[in-house]
N, C-alpha and C positions, 0 to 999 in steps of 0.2 A: 589510560585515559576512560575517562567516565563517557556513559552512553550520552548523554546532552552534549560532551565536548567533541564528540565524531560527529554527531547528528547537526552541530554548529558548522564544523568544517565543510560537511556535506552541503550544507544550505550555500555557503561561500561559495563554493565551487559551483553548484548549479547557478547562483547570482551573475558569478562571473563569464560563465558559458552563455547566458542570455544577453549580457551586456555587449558581448563579442559578435552575437548573431543578430542584435539590433544595431550596432554598428555597421555590419557590413550588410544590412539589408536596406538602411539609410543611404550608404554609397550607390548601392544598386538602384535604389530609388532616383539618386541626382540623374543617375545614367537615363532611366526611363523617361523620367520628365524631360531630359532633353531631347530625346528622340519624341517624345508626345508633342512638343513645341515646334518642332519644325515640322510634323506632321499636320498639325493644326494650321499652321501657317500655309502648308504646300495645299491642304483641303480648300483653306479661304482663298487664296489665290487663282486655284484651276477649277475650283468648282466640279472635277473630274470625281465619279463615282469610286474609283478604285482609291483615290486620295482620301476619301470621306472614310471610307470603310478603313483604310490605313489608322486615321485620325481615331475611330472608334476602338478600335485594339489597343492603339499605345495609352487611349485614356482610359480603357478597363485595365493596363497592365500596373498605370500608376494608381489607380484607387486600389487594385490587390496589393500592393508593396504597402499602400499606405496603411490597410487593414491589416497585415502581415506585421507590422511594427508596431501598431497600435495593441495586436495581442501578446507579443513580445514583452512591451514595456507593463501590460497588466499582469503578463505573470511574473516579472521580475517585480514588482510590485507587492503581488501578494506574498513572494518568497522572503521580499525584505522585512515586511511586517510580521510574518512567520518568526525569521531569526531575530527581528527586534523584542517580540515576545519570550523567543528562548531566553533571550540575554537578560531580559527581566527576572527571568526564574532562576539564573545563576547566582 
């Protein structure tokens, strides 16, 4: 097998791994969004300092997961572009 073919297979494996990581992170984001929704509601209803602190933490978790998913998406797109360039050269 030629070197380009091996490289193409490796890129496809990396892309698949990133897609799976992106899918799992998106599922976990849904979980954190539900927690955040509950925490925001509790903080608004009670006004308690602990509830507000919890709401701030859950909002930070949601933002962190959104950034993580965006990084995974960007990395996957870069690899897909690299794979497309490689395919053009075959």
